[in-house]
C-alpha positions in Angstrom: -12.1 -10.1 15.8 -8.8 -10.0 17.5 -6.3 -7.3 16.3 -2.6 -8.6 16.2 0.3 -6.6 17.3 2.6 -7.3 14.4 3.9 -9.7 12.0 5.8 -12.3 14.9 2.7 -12.4 17.2 1.0 -13.7 14.0 3.6 -16.0 13.0 3.2 -16.7 16.7 -0.9 -17.9 16.8 -0.2 -19.9 13.1 2.6 -22.2 14.8 -0.2 -22.7 17.6 -2.8 -23.9 15.0 -5.2 -20.9 14.5 -6.2 -19.9 11.3 -5.5 -15.2 10.9 -6.9 -12.8 8.3 -6.2 -9.7 7.5 -9.2 -8.2 6.0 -11.7 -10.9 6.9 -11.9 -12.6 3.4 -8.2 -14.3 3.6 -7.3 -16.8 5.7 -3.5 -17.7 6.4 -2.8 -21.2 8.3 0.0 -22.9 8.5 1.1 -26.5 7.6 4.9 -28.1 7.6 6.6 -25.1 8.1 4.9 -23.0 5.6 2.3 -20.3 5.3 -0.6 -20.5 3.1 -3.2 -18.0 2.3 -6.5 -18.6 0.8 -8.9 -16.5 -0.3 -11.7 -16.2 -3.4 -10.5 -20.1 -4.2 -6.8 -19.2 -5.0 -4.4 -20.3 -2.5 -0.5 -19.8 -2.8 2.4 -21.0 0.4 5.2 -19.2 1.1 8.3 -19.7 3.8 8.1 -17.9 7.5 11.0 -15.6 6.2 8.8 -14.2 3.1 5.9 -14.2 5.0 7.7 -12.0 7.3 9.0 -9.6 4.2 6.1 -9.7 2.6 3.5 -8.6 5.4 5.2 -6.8 7.9 3.1 -3.9 7.6 -0.1 -5.8 7.5 -2.9 -5.6 10.9 -3.9 -8.9 11.1 -6.6 -10.7 13.0 -7.6 -14.1 14.8 -10.2 -15.3 12.5 -13.8 -16.1 13.8 -15.7 -17.7 11.8 -19.7 -16.2 12.1 -22.3 -18.3 13.1 -25.4 -17.1 12.0 -28.6 -19.3 13.7 -31.9 -18.6 11.7 -34.6 -18.7 14.5 -37.2 -19.2 11.9 -35.3 -22.5 10.8 -34.6 -23.6 14.3 -37.6 -23.3 15.2 -39.1 -25.5 12.3 -36.3 -28.1 12.4 -37.9 -28.7 16.5 -41.7 -28.6 15.9 -41.0 -31.3 13.2 -38.9 -33.5 15.3 -41.2 -33.1 18.6 -44.0 -35.1 16.3 
């Protein structure tokens, strides 16, 4: 994951529609000038000023979904549809 320099950069990426994380489990997104935090089935939202104050000392990263390809299932799928 790409580490972001500070909370201002994190907000900049959120403004561009990106998803950021602080630990790989939580997700922060921006909707209608509010920043939403989603983690373990819970969520809350903050305005940009409150987010900046509360998270100013947190390390943020661009969120990247892990995509795992199961070679066995992939092979079975294509073997089935080649018939």
